[in-house]
N, C-alpha and C positions, 0 to 999 in steps of 0.2 A: 503493499500499499504506499502511495506516495503522500507527501505533505499535502494538505488542502489550502486553497486560498477562498476567499469571499468574492462572490462576481454578483454585481447589481444588475437587475435588468430595468428597461426603461418603460416600466408598467406599474399600475397600482393593483393591488390585491386585497380582498375581503377576508379569506379564510386563510391562505397560504402565506409563508413567511418569505420575506425577503432580507438581506440578499441570500444567494445560493451558496451552498458549499459544495465547492468545485475541486475534484480530484483529477490529476492526469492519468493516474492507474489505479484500480482499487480490484479487489476480488469480486465484489458483488455490491452494488448500492442496496440492494433489499438486505442483504446480509448485514451490513454495517448498521442499517436502521433497527434490524431485528435484535442486535446486540443490546448489551446495556448502555446507554447514553442518556445524556442531559438535555437533549434538543427538545424544543417546544413543539406542540401539535401544530402542524403546517409547514415543518422544515422539509426543504428539498434539498436532495444530493445528486450531484450532477458528475458523470465521469467520463474522460475521453476514451478510456479503454477498461473492459472488465474482463479478467482473467478467468472468471468462473461464472459467468452468467447462466441463468436458468430460465427456461420457459414453461409453459403448461405441462402438466403430466411428467415431469421431472427431465423433460429434454434440455439438453445443453444448448446455449445460446452464445455464440462467439461472432464477433466481427472485428475486421482489422481498425488498428488504431486510427481514430479521427473520422471514419466513414459512416458511423452510426450515431444516433443521438441517443443517450444512455441516462435515465436519471429515475429516481424514485422519490416518492412523497410519504412523509409519515403524519399519520393523523390519530388523535386519541379521541375514542367515541365512547358512546353509552349504547349496550346492546338493546336497551330497551326503547331508545329513542331513533335509532337509524340500524336498519338491517344490513348485516354484511353484504348480502347478495347483490346490492345496488351498485358497488364500487367498481365492479368490471365495466358494467353497463354506463355508469358515467363517466368513466375514464374513456371509453370507446367514443362515446357522443362527444366528450370535451376534444378529444385528439381530431376527430374528423371536423369539428367546427373550427379548431385552430388551423388546420391545413387547407380550409376552405380560402383561407387568406393568401395562399400561396402557389396553389395549383387550381386547375379548372374546377370548381365546385361538383359538377354533375359528373366528374371522373370518380367521385368518391362514394364509397357505400360501407356499410356495416354487415359483418356476416356472424352469426350467433355461435358464442355468446359475445366475444370482444374482440374479433379480429376486424382491422381497419384495412379497406381494400381501395387501390387505386388503379382503374381500369382492370379491374377483377383480379389484380395481384396483390398479396398480403405485403403490406409496408410497415404494419406496426404491430408488435407484440406487446401483450399486458399481462402481467402476474400479479395478483393480489394475494397478500399473506396476511395473517393475524396471530395475534397471541393475546390471551386474557392477562390483563396487568394487575387489576385488584377489584374485587366486588364485581360490580357491573361495568368495569371499564375494559375496554380492549384497545390494544395497539393495532392498527392497519398500516400496512405497508403496500403501497402501489408501484410496482416496477413498469418501465415503460421504455420499450427500445422502438427506435423509429430507424428504418434504413433509408439512410440520406443519399450517400454519395457513391456506394457500391455500384461497379459495372455489371453488365448483365451475366458475364462469365462467372461470377460469384453465385449465382443462383442457379447456373444451368444445369448441373448434375443431381444435386441434393433437394433443390428446393424449388420445382418447376412451377408451383404456384405462388411464389413470391417474387418480388423485385423492390427497387428503390427509387425514390424519388428521381434520382439522376437516370436510372436505367430506363425509366417510363417516360419521362418529359424531356431528357437530353440537357437538362440545366443542373448546375452545381449549386447547392445549398449551403449556406452559412450556419454553423450550429447554434449559435447564440441567437439569430434572429427567428430561428424555428423555435427553439427552445421559449422564447418570450412568447410567442404566438400560441404555444401551448399551454403553457402555464396560464396565461391570462383566461384562455377558454375554460380549461379545467376549473380554475376558481370561480368563475361565474356560475358553472353548472353547480359546485358546491354551494355556493349561495342559495341557489334554487332549492337545492336539496334541504338546507337548514330551514328555509323559509316555507317551504310547501310540501315537502315530503318526496316519496318515490314516484309517485304518479307523472308528473311532469317529464322526469328524466326518461321513463319507461315509453311515454307517447313520442318523445324527440328519437329514442332509440328505434321503435317502429317506423317511423317516417323515413329513418335512413336505410333502413333494410329491404332490400327488394326482394327478398326470397320469400317473404310472407305472401301466401297464397299460391305458391310455386311447388311443383312435385320435387322432393329431394331424398336423399338417403341418410340415414343416422346410424352411425356405428356405434354400438354401448359398451364395445369390448368384448362382446360375445356373439352378437349377431348383428345383421345389417338389416334396418327396417326401411321399407318405402313408403311413402305416403305424402301427403300435402302439409306443407308448414303453415299449420292453421292460425298460429298465434303465439305471443309469449305470455306466461302465467304471471300474477300479480308478484309472485316470487322469483320471476326471472326464469321459469322453466320453458323449454321448447314443447309446445303441444302438436304432436303429430297425428294427423287424422288420416285413417285408412279406413275407408268406407265410411261406416256409421261409427267407428270405435276411436276414441282419442285417447293418446297416452302422452304423459309428461315425463321429459328427459331433462337432467340438470347438467351443469356445467362440467361437473367433476366426472361425469358418466360417460359422455358422449362427443363426438366430433362429427362434423357433417363432411360425407364423402361427396366429392365433386367428380362427374363424369370426365374421363380424359378425352 
């Protein structure tokens, strides 16, 4: 782990704290915030390179130094007031709305539960982790990785459904500028969550997801289920309709299988 410096962004926030803690290299920004620390709720940690980044379902997540935007957010919440399930959805909405300021907005979409797509290619990974701190309190860590400037060869063999902002648009992007857009947007959605609860966040998510009402395949780790993506439930589950039967899946159990 390298030493850190504080980086200020040209934005104002209501929930998230500035300045940002910025490392040149770290094992994992999520791991850093999950360990013992004295940072306040709303702290943001940004790294140029992660040597031990992780994605959903325990997958490793590695990007060349400086070619991805890697940061984590720390929140202290009350279980009884804010359900944990909402944070992957809120983060995906916040990332998409932030990216609308720098790429063609109608190229962006969400795929359940929290993939952000640009021209149907995944450009963002989100990993939300939590631990109970005391009583009704919990620490929530939101890890975000944006593929910024990798070229198409980086994804060719192992990541055929992924891309970077550069590989898709042909433009290079400056990390701090993108970070400022995303932090501002995520913060705005956290304000909405605190003021109005989960419903407005889920409504936004549904608006940005083009797969609702479409035929999909869902892999629950044991079987592949075909049907129509009916909706997402009040607790964020994917509702799959097959004939007259509806079945609900949750993020830890399933991924959507795309046709090749």
